[in-house]
C-alpha positions in Angstrom: 92.6 90.3 161.0 92.3 86.7 161.1 90.8 85.9 157.8 89.2 82.2 156.3 89.3 81.9 152.8 87.0 79.5 151.0 88.6 78.1 147.4 92.1 79.3 148.4 93.5 77.1 145.6 91.6 78.3 142.9 92.3 80.6 140.8 91.5 84.6 142.3 92.5 82.4 145.8 96.0 81.6 144.5 96.4 85.7 143.8 94.7 86.7 146.8 95.9 85.2 149.5 99.6 86.5 148.7 98.1 90.2 149.0 96.2 88.8 152.2 99.7 87.8 153.9 102.1 90.9 152.8 98.9 92.6 154.8 100.1 90.4 157.5 96.8 89.3 157.8 96.6 85.4 159.3 95.4 83.2 156.3 93.6 79.6 156.7 91.8 78.2 153.7 89.6 75.9 152.8 89.9 73.6 149.4 89.1 70.6 148.0 91.5 71.1 145.8 90.2 69.6 142.7 93.4 70.8 140.5 95.9 69.7 142.5 98.1 68.7 139.7 97.5 71.3 137.3 99.2 74.8 138.6 100.5 76.4 135.7 102.9 78.3 136.9 104.6 79.8 139.9 103.9 78.0 143.9 100.4 77.4 145.9 100.5 79.8 149.0 101.4 78.0 152.0 99.3 78.5 154.5 97.1 75.9 157.1 93.8 74.5 155.8 91.4 72.3 155.6 91.1 69.6 152.7 86.8 69.8 153.3 84.4 70.5 151.2 82.5 73.7 151.5 79.2 71.7 152.4 80.6 70.2 154.8 82.8 72.8 156.9 81.4 73.5 160.9 80.3 76.2 162.6 83.6 75.1 165.3 85.8 75.7 162.1 84.6 79.1 162.1 85.2 80.1 165.9 87.9 83.0 165.7 87.9 84.1 162.2 87.3 88.2 161.8 86.4 88.0 158.7 85.5 84.5 155.5 86.4 85.4 152.0 84.0 82.6 150.6 85.2 81.9 147.1 84.7 78.2 146.7 81.9 77.0 144.4 81.4 75.6 141.1 82.9 78.3 138.9 81.1 79.0 135.6 78.4 78.2 133.0 79.0 75.2 131.2 79.9 73.5 134.9 76.7 74.7 136.2 75.0 73.2 133.2 76.5 69.9 133.8 75.2 69.5 136.7 72.5 72.0 137.8 71.4 70.4 141.2 74.7 70.2 142.4 74.7 74.0 141.0 72.3 74.6 143.3 73.7 72.7 145.8 76.9 74.2 146.1 77.0 77.7 144.9 73.7 78.8 146.7 72.7 76.2 149.3 76.4 75.5 150.8 76.7 79.3 150.6 74.0 80.3 152.8 74.8 77.8 155.3 78.3 78.9 155.7 76.8 82.3 156.0 74.7 81.2 158.6 77.3 79.0 160.5 79.5 81.9 159.8 76.6 84.4 161.8 76.6 81.8 164.8 80.4 81.7 165.3 80.6 85.4 165.4 82.8 85.7 162.4 81.3 89.9 161.5 82.4 90.3 157.9 81.2 87.6 155.1 82.4 88.5 151.6 80.8 86.9 148.7 82.0 86.0 145.3 79.1 86.4 143.3 79.7 87.5 139.4 77.8 89.6 136.9 76.8 86.6 135.2 73.9 88.1 137.7 72.7 90.3 134.9 72.4 87.8 132.3 70.9 88.9 129.3 70.6 93.0 129.4 71.8 94.4 126.5 73.7 97.3 125.7 72.9 100.0 128.9 75.6 100.4 131.3 74.0 98.2 134.5 74.9 99.5 137.9 74.0 97.5 140.9 70.8 98.8 141.0 69.6 97.4 137.8 67.7 94.9 137.2 69.0 90.8 137.9 68.6 88.6 134.7 70.3 85.5 135.2 70.2 82.9 131.9 72.1 80.0 133.4 72.0 77.9 136.5 75.1 79.4 137.8 74.1 82.9 137.3 70.8 82.2 139.0 72.3 80.7 142.1 74.6 83.2 142.2 71.6 85.8 142.2 69.7 83.3 145.2 72.7 82.9 147.3 72.8 86.9 147.1 69.7 87.6 147.8 69.4 84.5 150.8 72.8 85.9 152.3 71.6 89.2 152.5 68.5 89.0 154.8 71.3 87.5 157.3 72.5 90.9 157.4 72.4 93.0 161.0 74.5 94.9 163.5 76.7 91.5 164.2 77.0 90.1 160.9 78.2 92.2 157.6 77.7 90.7 154.0 79.4 91.8 151.2 78.3 90.8 147.6 81.4 91.0 144.9 79.8 90.6 141.8 83.0 90.3 139.3 83.9 90.4 136.2 84.7 87.7 133.8 88.8 87.2 135.4 91.7 86.8 132.9 95.0 87.1 133.8 98.1 85.2 135.3 97.9 82.9 138.5 98.9 79.4 139.4 95.6 78.0 138.7 94.7 79.8 135.6 91.6 78.8 134.1 91.2 78.6 130.2 87.9 78.6 130.0 87.7 82.1 130.3 87.2 84.2 127.2 90.7 86.7 126.8 92.4 83.6 128.1 91.2 81.7 126.3 91.5 83.5 123.4 95.0 84.5 124.2 95.7 80.9 124.0 94.7 80.0 120.6 96.3 83.0 119.4 99.6 82.2 120.8 99.5 78.2 120.4 97.8 78.1 117.0 98.1 81.4 115.3 94.3 81.4 115.1 92.0 83.4 117.6 89.2 81.0 117.7 85.8 82.8 118.4 82.9 80.4 119.5 79.9 83.1 119.4 79.1 85.6 116.9 81.5 87.7 119.1 78.5 90.2 119.6 77.8 90.2 123.5 78.9 92.6 126.0 81.2 91.3 128.8 83.3 93.1 131.5 86.5 91.8 132.2 89.0 92.1 135.1 92.3 91.0 135.6 92.9 88.3 138.5 94.9 90.7 140.4 92.6 93.5 140.2 89.6 91.5 141.4 91.6 90.3 144.5 92.9 94.0 145.3 89.0 94.3 145.5 88.5 91.8 148.1 91.5 93.0 149.8 89.6 96.5 150.1 85.9 95.5 151.0 88.2 93.7 153.9 89.7 96.9 154.7 86.9 99.5 154.5 85.0 101.4 157.3 82.1 98.2 158.0 79.6 101.4 156.8 80.7 101.2 153.7 80.3 97.6 152.5 77.6 96.4 155.0 74.9 94.7 153.3 76.1 96.0 149.9 76.7 94.6 145.8 79.6 95.9 144.2 80.5 95.4 140.6 84.2 94.3 140.5 86.1 96.2 137.6 86.7 98.7 135.5 83.9 100.5 133.3 86.2 101.6 130.7 87.3 97.1 130.6 84.1 96.5 128.9 83.9 94.9 125.3 82.0 92.8 122.8 83.7 89.3 122.4 84.8 90.3 118.8 86.7 93.6 120.2 88.4 91.3 122.5 89.3 89.1 119.5 90.5 92.6 117.8 93.2 93.1 120.4 94.5 90.0 120.6 95.1 90.2 116.9 96.9 93.9 117.5 98.9 92.3 120.2 99.8 89.0 118.8 101.6 90.1 115.5 101.2 87.1 112.7 97.7 85.8 114.4 94.0 86.2 113.1 90.2 85.6 113.9 88.3 82.8 112.9 84.6 81.7 113.9 83.8 78.1 114.7 81.0 76.8 112.5 78.8 76.2 114.9 79.4 80.0 116.1 76.3 81.2 117.3 74.8 84.5 119.0 75.5 84.1 123.1 72.3 85.0 125.2 74.7 86.0 127.8 75.1 89.9 127.3 75.8 92.4 129.7 78.1 95.9 130.0 78.8 97.2 133.4 79.5 100.5 135.4 81.9 99.8 138.0 82.2 103.6 139.8 80.4 102.4 143.3 83.7 100.5 143.8 85.4 103.5 142.7 83.8 105.9 144.5 83.3 104.2 148.1 86.5 102.2 147.8 89.6 104.5 147.5 91.7 102.1 148.2 90.6 100.2 145.3 92.8 101.2 142.3 92.6 98.8 139.1 95.9 98.4 137.2 95.4 96.4 134.2 93.7 96.7 130.9 92.6 93.9 128.3 95.5 94.7 126.3 98.4 95.1 128.8 96.9 91.9 130.0 97.0 90.1 126.6 100.7 90.7 126.4 101.4 89.4 130.2 99.2 85.8 129.3 100.9 85.6 125.8 104.6 85.8 127.2 103.9 83.3 129.6 102.1 81.1 127.7 104.8 81.0 125.2 107.2 80.0 128.1 105.1 76.8 128.6 105.0 75.9 124.9 101.0 75.7 125.1 98.8 72.9 123.4 95.2 73.2 122.2 94.9 70.0 123.8 96.1 70.9 127.3 93.8 74.3 127.9 90.9 73.0 126.1 91.3 69.3 128.0 91.1 68.2 131.9 94.0 70.4 133.0 92.7 73.6 132.8 89.6 73.4 131.7 86.3 72.6 134.8 84.1 71.0 133.2 86.7 68.9 131.4 88.3 68.3 134.7 85.3 67.4 136.9 84.1 65.0 133.9 87.5 63.0 133.5 87.5 62.6 137.6 84.5 61.3 137.4 84.8 59.4 134.5 88.0 57.6 136.3 86.4 57.4 139.8 88.4 59.8 141.7 84.8 61.6 142.3 81.5 60.7 142.8 78.9 61.9 141.1 77.9 64.1 144.1 81.2 65.9 143.4 83.0 64.3 146.0 86.6 62.4 146.2 86.5 58.8 146.1 88.7 57.1 148.8 89.2 59.3 151.4 88.8 63.4 150.0 90.8 62.6 147.1 93.8 61.5 148.7 94.7 58.2 147.0 93.0 58.7 143.5 96.1 57.2 141.4 97.9 60.8 141.0 100.7 59.4 138.5 98.0 58.1 136.4 95.8 61.6 136.8 99.2 63.4 135.6 100.4 61.1 133.1 96.8 62.2 130.9 95.6 64.9 132.3 98.2 67.2 133.0 100.8 66.7 130.6 
């Protein structure tokens, strides 16, 4: 298949694209590459790409593709709360626009990176894809509305699929440290302290980045009738944990560490526990290979080799919100999150590297 991947240089994208290439798909990417100077490990896949904001993609650029895998967006709750209007514009409005253009261009499959954040404040009950959606952040709301609007476009010639991914962890070239298991492990490795920023009682499903990428591949390969206008919780039902239990896994896996709560740790209203049996039953190709415990060991080994410091993983190299704020403050991005001076090709790269990526 000829596959167009938005956000192909991000956390999931840098894991997914090599898998697509291994299966002999032809891949073209689109990414504004906000994190171009901040690769953690390995190489960024070299595929034809557009350095173009997802808000600006044209119908002409989508002709000839069999499928779109739409990963691009403002990627978490803190970033969503920083600019709620932009979260709506990028995650919701640009997603729907892209889907409409894809349909117009004759692209038959549209696979959308949604999120289990859609369930929001849900309590202890296991949630299926038909459970009530209750988003509690601008990010979650943007994903819910985008899902609903894209679903309305479904017809015989256009088949959307909504991928509600669990909270991702694991090593990738463009790793994020603003995700819970990555962050807890980074604190443990760098300081010996597993730093909890909440009371730890909220539930989260977690999934390794490579298992999330495998789910996209399984949907791409599936018979259309199995995935047409369907939503899937992406992960494993057994991989739901309270945040405190994730911290305890880190404590067990990394000797000499201990858990501490920050002085302002409080309850997190985001609280959801998901059932992933639908994807396991509908898509036999999807076989998750990771557990949180094994993932911590992978993370710890890679982080130890990098001599990672808190100022790096909590700062503008690996934290999405910190990176965006830094680029705005240094006039590399404007307040609409667009590159200044030619899509970021002239942004004082050496200066940025010396401060952001040291």
